[in-house]
Biopython code that builds the backbone (N, CA, C, O; Angstrom):
import numpy as np
from Bio.PDB.StructureBuilder import StructureBuilder

atoms = [
    (1, "MET", "N", (26.983, -29.825, 8.677)),
    (1, "MET", "CA", (25.637, -29.746, 7.759)),
    (1, "MET", "C", (25.366, -29.073, 6.836)),
    (1, "MET", "O", (25.063, -28.035, 7.425)),
    (2, "SER", "N", (25.222, -28.839, 5.655)),
    (2, "SER", "CA", (24.696, -27.503, 4.334)),
    (2, "SER", "C", (23.551, -27.956, 4.475)),
    (2, "SER", "O", (23.234, -29.126, 4.688)),
    (3, "SER", "N", (22.693, -26.783, 4.330)),
    (3, "SER", "CA", (21.411, -26.831, 4.033)),
    (3, "SER", "C", (21.000, -27.138, 3.066)),
    (3, "SER", "O", (19.814, -27.457, 3.148)),
    (4, "LYS", "N", (21.623, -27.245, 1.639)),
    (4, "LYS", "CA", (20.816, -28.342, 0.627)),
    (4, "LYS", "C", (20.113, -29.675, 1.225)),
    (4, "LYS", "O", (18.974, -30.114, 1.063)),
    (5, "ALA", "N", (21.886, -30.448, 2.437)),
    (5, "ALA", "CA", (21.189, -31.649, 3.015)),
    (5, "ALA", "C", (19.300, -31.511, 2.911)),
    (5, "ALA", "O", (18.531, -31.957, 2.060)),
    (6, "ASN", "N", (18.987, -30.555, 4.402)),
    (6, "ASN", "CA", (18.220, -30.623, 4.263)),
    (6, "ASN", "C", (16.522, -30.149, 2.861)),
    (6, "ASN", "O", (15.447, -30.229, 3.455)),
    (7, "MET", "N", (16.476, -30.020, 2.369)),
    (7, "MET", "CA", (15.955, -29.580, 1.426)),
    (7, "MET", "C", (15.190, -30.567, 0.863)),
    (7, "MET", "O", (15.875, -31.486, 0.415)),
    (8, "VAL", "N", (13.683, -30.732, 0.695)),
    (8, "VAL", "CA", (13.719, -31.731, 0.168)),
    (8, "VAL", "C", (13.262, -31.108, -1.309)),
    (8, "VAL", "O", (12.933, -29.931, -1.456)),
    (9, "PRO", "N", (13.305, -32.337, -2.633)),
    (9, "PRO", "CA", (13.074, -31.915, -3.582)),
    (9, "PRO", "C", (11.610, -31.391, -4.360)),
    (9, "PRO", "O", (10.463, -31.611, -3.969)),
    (10, "LYS", "N", (12.147, -30.440, -5.892)),
    (10, "LYS", "CA", (11.473, -30.242, -5.638)),
    (10, "LYS", "C", (9.955, -31.425, -6.305)),
    (10, "LYS", "O", (9.940, -32.432, -5.596)),
    (11, "ALA", "N", (9.303, -31.455, -6.935)),
    (11, "ALA", "CA", (8.126, -32.078, -7.006)),
    (11, "ALA", "C", (8.315, -32.077, -9.141)),
    (11, "ALA", "O", (8.509, -31.062, -9.810)),
    (12, "LYS", "N", (8.248, -32.752, -9.403)),
    (12, "LYS", "CA", (8.374, -32.924, -11.080)),
    (12, "LYS", "C", (7.186, -32.124, -11.566)),
    (12, "LYS", "O", (6.060, -32.411, -11.161)),
    (13, "GLU", "N", (7.346, -31.337, -12.241)),
    (13, "GLU", "CA", (5.857, -30.482, -12.960)),
    (13, "GLU", "C", (4.989, -31.178, -13.183)),
    (13, "GLU", "O", (5.456, -32.317, -13.185)),
    (14, "SER", "N", (3.915, -31.203, -13.392)),
    (14, "SER", "CA", (3.169, -31.841, -14.037)),
    (14, "SER", "C", (3.120, -30.985, -15.927)),
    (14, "SER", "O", (3.633, -29.878, -16.086)),
    (15, "VAL", "N", (2.474, -31.704, -17.057)),
    (15, "VAL", "CA", (2.676, -31.661, -18.204)),
    (15, "VAL", "C", (2.078, -30.120, -18.603)),
    (15, "VAL", "O", (2.543, -29.370, -19.461)),
    (16, "GLN", "N", (0.711, -29.834, -17.572)),
    (16, "GLN", "CA", (0.370, -28.942, -18.115)),
    (16, "GLN", "C", (1.043, -27.513, -17.621)),
    (16, "GLN", "O", (1.101, -26.441, -18.223)),
    (17, "ILE", "N", (1.401, -27.781, -16.661)),
    (17, "ILE", "CA", (2.505, -26.550, -16.282)),
    (17, "ILE", "C", (2.876, -26.207, -16.787)),
    (17, "ILE", "O", (2.790, -25.006, -17.044)),
    (18, "GLN", "N", (4.057, -27.567, -17.682)),
    (18, "GLN", "CA", (4.608, -26.455, -18.791)),
    (18, "GLN", "C", (4.563, -26.332, -19.894)),
    (18, "GLN", "O", (5.440, -25.694, -20.476)),
    (19, "LYS", "N", (3.390, -26.975, -20.639)),
    (19, "LYS", "CA", (3.019, -25.629, -21.376)),
    (19, "LYS", "C", (2.962, -24.536, -21.565)),
    (19, "LYS", "O", (3.349, -23.736, -22.417)),
    (20, "ALA", "N", (1.827, -24.537, -19.680)),
    (20, "ALA", "CA", (1.939, -22.542, -19.304)),
    (20, "ALA", "C", (3.528, -22.259, -19.639)),
    (20, "ALA", "O", (4.186, -21.657, -20.488)),
    (21, "ARG", "N", (3.720, -22.956, -18.605)),
    (21, "ARG", "CA", (4.992, -21.696, -18.446)),
    (21, "ARG", "C", (6.187, -21.531, -19.734)),
    (21, "ARG", "O", (6.987, -20.598, -19.808)),
    (22, "LYS", "N", (6.072, -22.757, -20.773)),
    (22, "LYS", "CA", (6.704, -22.248, -21.905)),
    (22, "LYS", "C", (5.470, -20.566, -22.816)),
    (22, "LYS", "O", (5.538, -19.445, -23.322)),
    (23, "LYS", "N", (4.701, -21.485, -22.482)),
    (23, "LYS", "CA", (3.116, -19.770, -23.508)),
    (23, "LYS", "C", (3.734, -18.941, -22.433)),
    (23, "LYS", "O", (4.249, -18.036, -23.090)),
    (24, "ILE", "N", (3.951, -18.742, -21.392)),
    (24, "ILE", "CA", (3.555, -17.183, -20.694)),
    (24, "ILE", "C", (5.896, -16.506, -21.433)),
    (24, "ILE", "O", (6.564, -15.535, -21.789)),
    (25, "GLU", "N", (5.948, -17.773, -21.211)),
    (25, "GLU", "CA", (7.895, -17.241, -21.154)),
    (25, "GLU", "C", (7.458, -17.216, -22.542)),
    (25, "GLU", "O", (7.787, -16.104, -22.954)),
    (26, "GLU", "N", (6.683, -18.096, -23.814)),
    (26, "GLU", "CA", (6.921, -17.418, -24.925)),
    (26, "GLU", "C", (5.864, -15.996, -25.528)),
    (26, "GLU", "O", (5.965, -15.714, -26.722)),
    (27, "GLN", "N", (5.029, -15.286, -24.766)),
    (27, "GLN", "CA", (4.434, -13.983, -24.360)),
    (27, "GLN", "C", (5.616, -12.436, -23.804)),
    (27, "GLN", "O", (5.857, -11.294, -24.196)),
    (28, "LEU", "N", (5.960, -13.194, -22.902)),
    (28, "LEU", "CA", (7.067, -12.788, -22.365)),
    (28, "LEU", "C", (8.595, -12.110, -23.865)),
    (28, "LEU", "O", (9.042, -10.987, -24.095)),
    (29, "LYS", "N", (8.841, -13.253, -24.388)),
    (29, "LYS", "CA", (9.195, -12.539, -25.224)),
    (29, "LYS", "C", (9.232, -11.604, -26.383)),
    (29, "LYS", "O", (10.065, -10.757, -26.706)),
    (30, "LYS", "N", (8.168, -11.961, -26.894)),
    (30, "LYS", "CA", (6.774, -10.982, -28.149)),
    (30, "LYS", "C", (6.887, -9.194, -26.646)),
    (30, "LYS", "O", (6.829, -8.022, -27.021)),
    (31, "ALA", "N", (6.978, -9.454, -25.759)),
    (31, "ALA", "CA", (6.141, -8.178, -25.077)),
    (31, "ALA", "C", (7.647, -7.320, -25.526)),
    (31, "ALA", "O", (7.753, -6.278, -26.173)),
    (32, "GLU", "N", (8.977, -8.387, -24.780)),
    (32, "GLU", "CA", (10.357, -7.500, -24.275)),
    (32, "GLU", "C", (10.650, -6.992, -26.484)),
    (32, "GLU", "O", (11.181, -5.961, -26.899)),
    (33, "LYS", "N", (10.208, -7.883, -27.150)),
    (33, "LYS", "CA", (10.993, -7.684, -28.616)),
    (33, "LYS", "C", (10.276, -6.335, -28.782)),
    (33, "LYS", "O", (11.072, -5.500, -29.210)),
    (34, "LYS", "N", (8.610, -5.664, -28.523)),
    (34, "LYS", "CA", (7.832, -4.972, -28.853)),
    (34, "LYS", "C", (8.681, -3.575, -28.097)),
    (34, "LYS", "O", (8.633, -2.522, -28.733)),
    (35, "MET", "N", (9.370, -3.583, -26.884)),
    (35, "MET", "CA", (9.598, -2.687, -25.888)),
    (35, "MET", "C", (10.558, -2.822, -26.165)),
    (35, "MET", "O", (11.137, -3.880, -25.922)),
    (36, "ASN", "N", (11.421, -1.325, -27.091)),
    (36, "ASN", "CA", (12.274, -0.645, -27.541)),
    (36, "ASN", "C", (12.079, 0.805, -27.909)),
    (36, "ASN", "O", (11.070, 1.346, -28.361)),
    (37, "PRO", "N", (13.413, 1.387, -27.581)),
    (37, "PRO", "CA", (13.178, 3.230, -27.897)),
    (37, "PRO", "C", (11.951, 3.869, -29.026)),
    (37, "PRO", "O", (11.128, 4.769, -28.859)),
    (38, "GLU", "N", (12.118, 3.337, -29.744)),
    (38, "GLU", "CA", (11.055, 3.920, -30.429)),
    (38, "GLU", "C", (9.298, 3.635, -30.514)),
    (38, "GLU", "O", (8.286, 4.114, -31.027)),
    (39, "ALA", "N", (9.798, 2.368, -29.518)),
    (39, "ALA", "CA", (8.231, 2.207, -29.101)),
    (39, "ALA", "C", (7.556, 3.114, -28.113)),
    (39, "ALA", "O", (6.445, 3.643, -28.121)),
    (40, "LEU", "N", (8.950, 3.149, -26.920)),
    (40, "LEU", "CA", (8.406, 3.957, -26.234)),
    (40, "LEU", "C", (8.831, 5.159, -26.263)),
    (40, "LEU", "O", (8.875, 5.740, -25.179)),
    (41, "SER", "N", (9.210, 5.796, -27.325)),
    (41, "SER", "CA", (8.938, 7.002, -27.998)),
    (41, "SER", "C", (7.475, 7.746, -28.413)),
    (41, "SER", "O", (7.083, 8.871, -28.105)),
    (42, "THR", "N", (6.860, 6.776, -29.166)),
    (42, "THR", "CA", (5.893, 6.928, -29.594)),
    (42, "THR", "C", (4.831, 6.504, -28.348)),
    (42, "THR", "O", (3.673, 6.874, -28.543)),
    (43, "MET", "N", (5.032, 5.929, -27.360)),
    (43, "MET", "CA", (4.074, 5.938, -26.371)),
    (43, "MET", "C", (3.608, 6.839, -25.693)),
    (43, "MET", "O", (2.416, 7.048, -25.469)),
    (44, "SER", "N", (4.559, 7.457, -25.305)),
    (44, "SER", "CA", (5.320, 8.400, -25.426)),
    (44, "SER", "C", (4.431, 10.122, -25.605)),
    (44, "SER", "O", (4.097, 11.130, -24.983)),
    (45, "ARG", "N", (4.414, 9.563, -26.735)),
    (45, "ARG", "CA", (4.172, 11.335, -27.908)),
    (45, "ARG", "C", (2.305, 11.166, -27.329)),
    (45, "ARG", "O", (1.493, 11.997, -26.923)),
    (46, "LEU", "N", (2.220, 9.302, -27.618)),
    (46, "LEU", "CA", (0.830, 9.670, -27.559)),
    (46, "LEU", "C", (0.212, 9.552, -26.150)),
    (46, "LEU", "O", (-1.004, 9.369, -26.111)),
    (47, "ILE", "N", (0.769, 9.619, -25.198)),
    (47, "ILE", "CA", (0.158, 9.628, -24.338)),
    (47, "ILE", "C", (0.345, 11.508, -23.835)),
    (47, "ILE", "O", (-0.655, 12.137, -23.490)),
    (48, "LYS", "N", (1.532, 12.070, -23.873)),
    (48, "LYS", "CA", (1.030, 13.530, -24.339)),
    (48, "LYS", "C", (0.190, 14.288, -24.974)),
    (48, "LYS", "O", (-0.067, 15.467, -24.733)),
    (49, "GLU", "N", (-0.330, 13.476, -25.956)),
    (49, "GLU", "CA", (-1.576, 14.706, -27.393)),
    (49, "GLU", "C", (-3.195, 14.538, -25.984)),
    (49, "GLU", "O", (-3.992, 15.380, -25.569)),
    (50, "GLN", "N", (-2.974, 12.679, -25.612)),
    (50, "GLN", "CA", (-4.054, 13.016, -24.887)),
    (50, "GLN", "C", (-4.657, 13.676, -23.475)),
    (50, "GLN", "O", (-5.724, 14.086, -23.016)),
    (51, "LEU", "N", (-3.146, 13.489, -23.066)),
    (51, "LEU", "CA", (-2.920, 14.938, -21.774)),
    (51, "LEU", "C", (-3.499, 15.362, -22.938)),
    (51, "LEU", "O", (-4.646, 15.023, -23.230)),
    (52, "HIS", "N", (-2.748, 16.154, -23.718)),
    (52, "HIS", "CA", (-3.140, 17.293, -24.008)),
    (52, "HIS", "C", (-5.055, 17.856, -25.004)),
    (52, "HIS", "O", (-5.817, 18.807, -25.177)),
    (53, "ARG", "N", (-4.906, 16.790, -25.240)),
    (53, "ARG", "CA", (-6.491, 17.030, -26.045)),
    (53, "ARG", "C", (-7.833, 16.826, -24.814)),
    (53, "ARG", "O", (-9.008, 17.173, -24.927)),
    (54, "GLN", "N", (-7.357, 16.351, -24.010)),
    (54, "GLN", "CA", (-8.635, 16.008, -22.500)),
    (54, "GLN", "C", (-7.771, 17.600, -21.246)),
    (54, "GLN", "O", (-7.983, 17.790, -20.048)),
    (55, "GLN", "N", (-7.249, 18.060, -21.793)),
    (55, "GLN", "CA", (-6.863, 19.964, -20.759)),
    (55, "GLN", "C", (-8.035, 20.541, -20.314)),
    (55, "GLN", "O", (-8.437, 20.912, -19.211)),
    (56, "PRO", "N", (-8.647, 20.526, -21.826)),
    (56, "PRO", "CA", (-10.200, 22.042, -21.199)),
    (56, "PRO", "C", (-11.029, 20.900, -20.536)),
    (56, "PRO", "O", (-11.928, 21.385, -19.848)),
    (57, "GLY", "N", (-11.011, 19.296, -20.520)),
    (57, "GLY", "CA", (-11.763, 18.977, -19.207)),
    (57, "GLY", "C", (-11.243, 19.559, -17.923)),
    (57, "GLY", "O", (-12.046, 20.070, -17.142)),
    (58, "ARG", "N", (-9.935, 19.520, -17.641)),
    (58, "ARG", "CA", (-9.542, 18.957, -16.405)),
    (58, "ARG", "C", (-10.330, 20.311, -15.765)),
    (58, "ARG", "O", (-10.883, 21.208, -16.400)),
    (59, "ILE", "N", (-10.191, 20.155, -14.201)),
    (59, "ILE", "CA", (-10.600, 21.807, -13.316)),
    (59, "ILE", "C", (-8.909, 21.634, -12.515)),
    (59, "ILE", "O", (-8.079, 20.784, -12.193)),
    (60, "ASP", "N", (-9.099, 22.718, -12.506)),
    (60, "ASP", "CA", (-8.062, 23.403, -11.888)),
    (60, "ASP", "C", (-7.775, 23.810, -11.007)),
    (60, "ASP", "O", (-7.598, 25.027, -11.049)),
    (61, "LEU", "N", (-7.460, 22.879, -9.200)),
    (61, "LEU", "CA", (-7.437, 22.561, -8.282)),
    (61, "LEU", "C", (-6.875, 23.899, -8.130)),
    (61, "LEU", "O", (-7.347, 24.114, -7.013)),
    (62, "LYS", "N", (-6.255, 24.913, -8.393)),
    (62, "LYS", "CA", (-5.171, 26.109, -7.880)),
    (62, "LYS", "C", (-7.057, 27.102, -7.835)),
    (62, "LYS", "O", (-7.172, 28.186, -7.263)),
    (63, "LYS", "N", (-7.746, 26.697, -8.246)),
    (63, "LYS", "CA", (-8.796, 27.382, -8.321)),
    (63, "LYS", "C", (-10.071, 27.624, -7.765)),
    (63, "LYS", "O", (-10.926, 28.507, -7.691)),
    (64, "ARG", "N", (-9.742, 25.986, -7.255)),
    (64, "ARG", "CA", (-11.144, 25.682, -6.584)),
    (64, "ARG", "C", (-10.959, 25.123, -5.388)),
    (64, "ARG", "O", (-9.905, 24.501, -5.251)),
    (65, "GLN", "N", (-12.142, 25.204, -3.936)),
    (65, "GLN", "CA", (-11.723, 25.074, -2.957)),
    (65, "GLN", "C", (-12.061, 23.569, -2.822)),
    (65, "GLN", "O", (-12.840, 22.952, -3.548)),
    (66, "VAL", "N", (-11.343, 23.066, -1.761)),
    (66, "VAL", "CA", (-11.336, 21.237, -1.670)),
    (66, "VAL", "C", (-11.556, 21.557, -0.057)),
    (66, "VAL", "O", (-11.103, 22.401, 0.717)),
    (67, "THR", "N", (-12.674, 20.225, 0.073)),
    (67, "THR", "CA", (-12.890, 20.184, 1.301)),
    (67, "THR", "C", (-12.225, 19.010, 1.654)),
    (67, "THR", "O", (-11.671, 18.412, 0.732)),
    (68, "THR", "N", (-12.143, 18.468, 2.954)),
    (68, "THR", "CA", (-11.099, 17.442, 3.070)),
    (68, "THR", "C", (-12.845, 17.675, 4.854)),
    (68, "THR", "O", (-13.614, 18.545, 5.261)),
    (69, "VAL", "N", (-12.409, 15.943, 5.234)),
    (69, "VAL", "CA", (-13.534, 15.348, 5.858)),
    (69, "VAL", "C", (-13.284, 15.723, 7.439)),
    (69, "VAL", "O", (-14.066, 15.419, 8.340)),
    (70, "GLY", "N", (-12.280, 16.306, 7.578)),
    (70, "GLY", "CA", (-11.525, 17.287, 8.676)),
    (70, "GLY", "C", (-12.940, 18.463, 9.034)),
    (70, "GLY", "O", (-13.852, 18.654, 9.838)),
    (71, "ASP", "N", (-12.231, 19.093, 7.621)),
    (71, "ASP", "CA", (-12.855, 20.777, 7.421)),
    (71, "ASP", "C", (-14.149, 20.344, 7.592)),
    (71, "ASP", "O", (-14.569, 20.835, 8.640)),
    (72, "LEU", "N", (-15.147, 19.520, 6.953)),
    (72, "LEU", "CA", (-16.341, 18.661, 7.160)),
    (72, "LEU", "C", (-17.176, 19.104, 8.708)),
    (72, "LEU", "O", (-18.314, 19.540, 8.881)),
    (73, "LYS", "N", (-15.998, 18.761, 9.769)),
    (73, "LYS", "CA", (-16.829, 18.116, 10.926)),
    (73, "LYS", "C", (-16.815, 19.273, 11.572)),
    (73, "LYS", "O", (-17.758, 19.800, 12.162)),
    (74, "ASN", "N", (-14.917, 19.952, 11.363)),
    (74, "ASN", "CA", (-15.116, 21.656, 12.406)),
    (74, "ASN", "C", (-16.658, 22.571, 12.028)),
    (74, "ASN", "O", (-17.491, 23.090, 12.771)),
    (75, "LYS", "N", (-16.571, 22.484, 10.758)),
    (75, "LYS", "CA", (-17.411, 23.214, 10.312)),
    (75, "LYS", "C", (-19.124, 23.151, 10.782)),
    (75, "LYS", "O", (-19.966, 24.043, 10.675)),
    (76, "GLY", "N", (-19.306, 21.444, 11.454)),
    (76, "GLY", "CA", (-20.141, 21.664, 12.245)),
    (76, "GLY", "C", (-21.431, 20.948, 11.714)),
    (76, "GLY", "O", (-22.473, 20.758, 12.341)),
    (77, "SER", "N", (-21.123, 20.572, 10.356)),
    (77, "SER", "CA", (-22.066, 19.770, 8.941)),
    (77, "SER", "C", (-22.460, 18.686, 9.804)),
    (77, "SER", "O", (-22.021, 18.737, 10.953)),
    (78, "LYS", "N", (-23.192, 17.724, 9.491)),
    (78, "LYS", "CA", (-23.709, 16.529, 10.544)),
    (78, "LYS", "C", (-23.138, 15.403, 9.983)),
    (78, "LYS", "O", (-22.074, 15.689, 9.435)),
    (79, "ALA", "N", (-23.482, 14.035, 9.894)),
    (79, "ALA", "CA", (-22.940, 13.066, 8.428)),
    (79, "ALA", "C", (-23.999, 12.738, 8.180)),
    (79, "ALA", "O", (-24.979, 13.298, 8.672)),
    (80, "GLU", "N", (-24.078, 11.725, 7.335)),
    (80, "GLU", "CA", (-25.126, 11.617, 6.545)),
    (80, "GLU", "C", (-25.927, 10.098, 6.971)),
    (80, "GLU", "O", (-26.850, 9.452, 6.475)),
    (81, "SER", "N", (-25.070, 9.941, 8.108)),
    (81, "SER", "CA", (-26.220, 8.723, 8.538)),
    (81, "SER", "C", (-25.884, 7.501, 10.011)),
    (81, "SER", "O", (-24.799, 6.979, 10.268)),
    (82, "LYS", "N", (-26.894, 7.362, 10.593)),
    (82, "LYS", "CA", (-26.116, 6.989, 12.525)),
    (82, "LYS", "C", (-25.559, 6.164, 12.215)),
    (82, "LYS", "O", (-24.491, 6.704, 12.504)),
    (83, "PHE", "N", (-25.169, 4.942, 11.730)),
    (83, "PHE", "CA", (-23.942, 3.971, 10.921)),
    (83, "PHE", "C", (-22.173, 5.054, 10.987)),
    (83, "PHE", "O", (-21.099, 4.717, 11.487)),
    (84, "ILE", "N", (-22.594, 6.498, 10.183)),
    (84, "ILE", "CA", (-21.352, 7.241, 10.510)),
    (84, "ILE", "C", (-21.361, 8.579, 11.245)),
    (84, "ILE", "O", (-20.345, 9.005, 11.795)),
    (85, "THR", "N", (-21.881, 8.872, 11.244)),
    (85, "THR", "CA", (-22.152, 9.186, 12.836)),
    (85, "THR", "C", (-21.074, 8.201, 14.043)),
    (85, "THR", "O", (-19.925, 8.384, 14.444)),
    (86, "LYS", "N", (-21.912, 7.338, 14.274)),
    (86, "LYS", "CA", (-21.419, 6.051, 15.336)),
    (86, "LYS", "C", (-19.411, 5.522, 15.140)),
    (86, "LYS", "O", (-18.444, 5.389, 15.890)),
    (87, "PHE", "N", (-19.701, 5.391, 13.739)),
    (87, "PHE", "CA", (-18.209, 4.854, 13.646)),
    (87, "PHE", "C", (-17.027, 6.529, 13.675)),
    (87, "PHE", "O", (-15.903, 6.462, 14.173)),
    (88, "MET", "N", (-17.358, 7.329, 13.306)),
    (88, "MET", "CA", (-16.749, 8.704, 13.673)),
    (88, "MET", "C", (-16.688, 9.098, 14.900)),
    (88, "MET", "O", (-15.803, 9.878, 15.250)),
    (89, "HIS", "N", (-17.712, 8.578, 15.849)),
    (89, "HIS", "CA", (-17.156, 8.707, 17.203)),
    (89, "HIS", "C", (-16.321, 7.289, 17.581)),
    (89, "HIS", "O", (-15.665, 7.267, 18.622)),
    (90, "GLN", "N", (-16.340, 6.816, 17.228)),
    (90, "GLN", "CA", (-15.545, 5.269, 17.377)),
    (90, "GLN", "C", (-14.213, 5.213, 16.721)),
    (90, "GLN", "O", (-13.454, 4.256, 16.563)),
    (91, "ILE", "N", (-14.110, 6.401, 16.394)),
    (91, "ILE", "CA", (-12.211, 6.406, 15.835)),
    (91, "ILE", "C", (-11.701, 7.640, 16.576)),
    (91, "ILE", "O", (-10.587, 7.808, 17.072)),
    (92, "LYS", "N", (-13.012, 8.677, 16.541)),
    (92, "LYS", "CA", (-12.854, 9.974, 17.543)),
    (92, "LYS", "C", (-11.728, 8.928, 18.921)),
    (92, "LYS", "O", (-10.520, 8.688, 18.910)),
    (93, "HIS", "N", (-12.751, 8.568, 19.881)),
    (93, "HIS", "CA", (-12.197, 8.114, 20.836)),
    (93, "HIS", "C", (-11.572, 6.776, 21.317)),
    (93, "HIS", "O", (-11.280, 6.251, 22.392)),
    (94, "ASP", "N", (-11.512, 6.501, 20.077)),
    (94, "ASP", "CA", (-10.951, 4.364, 20.079)),
    (94, "ASP", "C", (-11.521, 3.824, 20.862)),
    (94, "ASP", "O", (-10.992, 3.296, 21.840)),
    (95, "GLN", "N", (-12.742, 3.828, 20.618)),
    (95, "GLN", "CA", (-14.169, 2.182, 20.549)),
    (95, "GLN", "C", (-13.988, 1.578, 20.198)),
    (95, "GLN", "O", (-12.863, 1.924, 19.839)),
    (96, "PHE", "N", (-14.087, 0.780, 19.887)),
    (96, "PHE", "CA", (-14.606, -0.420, 18.645)),
    (96, "PHE", "C", (-14.318, -1.554, 19.356)),
    (96, "PHE", "O", (-13.251, -1.608, 19.968)),
    (97, "PRO", "N", (-15.545, -3.007, 19.392)),
    (97, "PRO", "CA", (-16.164, -3.709, 19.463)),
    (97, "PRO", "C", (-14.870, -4.433, 19.831)),
    (97, "PRO", "O", (-13.810, -4.014, 19.367)),
    (98, "GLN", "N", (-14.890, -5.301, 20.491)),
    (98, "GLN", "CA", (-14.206, -6.834, 20.705)),
    (98, "GLN", "C", (-13.887, -7.311, 19.288)),
    (98, "GLN", "O", (-14.537, -6.915, 18.320)),
    (99, "GLU", "N", (-13.025, -8.041, 19.205)),
    (99, "GLU", "CA", (-13.991, -9.615, 18.060)),
    (99, "GLU", "C", (-14.997, -10.563, 19.272)),
    (99, "GLU", "O", (-14.874, -10.838, 20.465)),
    (100, "LYS", "N", (-15.656, -10.749, 18.574)),
    (100, "LYS", "CA", (-16.230, -11.741, 19.124)),
    (100, "LYS", "C", (-16.024, -12.957, 19.094)),
    (100, "LYS", "O", (-15.786, -13.071, 17.892)),
    (101, "ASP", "N", (-15.888, -14.448, 19.700)),
    (101, "ASP", "CA", (-15.355, -15.196, 19.263)),
    (101, "ASP", "C", (-16.388, -16.467, 18.940)),
    (101, "ASP", "O", (-17.603, -16.374, 19.117)),
    (102, "LEU", "N", (-15.752, -17.621, 18.460)),
    (102, "LEU", "CA", (-16.661, -17.933, 17.108)),
    (102, "LEU", "C", (-17.514, -18.819, 17.849)),
    (102, "LEU", "O", (-18.642, -19.060, 17.420)),
    (103, "GLU", "N", (-16.940, -19.523, 19.318)),
    (103, "GLU", "CA", (-17.173, -20.189, 19.858)),
    (103, "GLU", "C", (-19.075, -20.249, 20.348)),
    (103, "GLU", "O", (-19.714, -19.388, 20.953)),
    (104, "GLY", "N", (-19.622, -21.792, 19.727)),
    (104, "GLY", "CA", (-20.946, -21.553, 19.404)),
    (104, "GLY", "C", (-21.441, -20.871, 18.649)),
    (104, "GLY", "O", (-22.444, -20.298, 19.073)),
    (105, "ARG", "N", (-21.054, -20.597, 17.293)),
    (105, "ARG", "CA", (-21.228, -20.274, 16.886)),
    (105, "ARG", "C", (-21.519, -21.118, 15.269)),
    (105, "ARG", "O", (-22.444, -21.279, 14.473)),
    (106, "ILE", "N", (-20.539, -21.374, 15.376)),
    (106, "ILE", "CA", (-20.150, -22.830, 14.415)),
    (106, "ILE", "C", (-20.750, -24.200, 14.576)),
    (106, "ILE", "O", (-20.380, -24.677, 15.649)),
    (107, "ARG", "N", (-21.294, -24.756, 14.113)),
    (107, "ARG", "CA", (-21.914, -25.751, 14.205)),
    (107, "ARG", "C", (-22.076, -27.499, 12.983)),
    (107, "ARG", "O", (-22.599, -26.798, 12.117)),
    (108, "THR", "N", (-22.071, -27.978, 12.761)),
    (108, "THR", "CA", (-21.714, -29.134, 11.886)),
    (108, "THR", "C", (-23.403, -29.312, 11.333)),
    (108, "THR", "O", (-24.391, -28.888, 11.932)),
    (109, "ILE", "N", (-23.389, -30.032, 10.077)),
    (109, "ILE", "CA", (-24.384, -30.250, 9.153)),
    (109, "ILE", "C", (-25.972, -30.514, 9.773)),
    (109, "ILE", "O", (-27.128, -30.147, 9.560)),
    (110, "SER", "N", (-25.298, -31.294, 10.568)),
    (110, "SER", "CA", (-26.606, -32.457, 11.126)),
    (110, "SER", "C", (-27.371, -31.455, 12.120)),
    (110, "SER", "O", (-28.584, -31.289, 12.256)),
    (111, "GLU", "N", (-26.160, -30.763, 12.853)),
    (111, "GLU", "CA", (-27.504, -29.612, 13.436)),
    (111, "GLU", "C", (-27.772, -28.401, 12.610)),
    (111, "GLU", "O", (-28.440, -27.504, 13.124)),
    (112, "ASN", "N", (-27.568, -28.340, 12.045)),
    (112, "ASN", "CA", (-28.308, -27.090, 10.901)),
    (112, "ASN", "C", (-29.887, -27.947, 10.013)),
    (112, "ASN", "O", (-30.958, -27.351, 9.897)),
    (113, "LYS", "N", (-29.694, -29.113, 9.595)),
    (113, "LYS", "CA", (-30.393, -29.168, 9.264)),
    (113, "LYS", "C", (-31.734, -29.234, 10.449)),
    (113, "LYS", "O", (-32.899, -29.322, 10.060)),
]
sb = StructureBuilder()
sb.init_structure("model")
sb.init_model(0)
sb.init_chain("A")
sb.init_seg("    ")
for serial, (resi, resn, name, xyz) in enumerate(atoms, 1):
    if name == "N":
        sb.init_residue(resn, " ", resi, " ")
    sb.init_atom(name, np.array(xyz, "f"), 0.0, 1.0, " ", f" {name:<3s}", serial, name[0])
structure = sb.get_structure()
């Protein structure tokens, strides 16, 4: 028995879907025409120019000290809120509350009125 015999035939596409598919195909064809070695070279040059122009405003990370959350914890700094403190404790000790069942929480529309 072949797998094709068990397959359900596809439903016919609606006119709206056919139009949308045609429109997308045309957009893809236009985009493919725009992608050529010359256009890619031009875009590459523009990106390099932008990076060079923005260079003075960049921070040199080699000259700057970067601090991670682990470093802050080791230095004894306090968390900003009770929520963060509790969450850090839960992560550290793998203590997460169990998911509560939805039983009794879902009501019908007539019960809510």
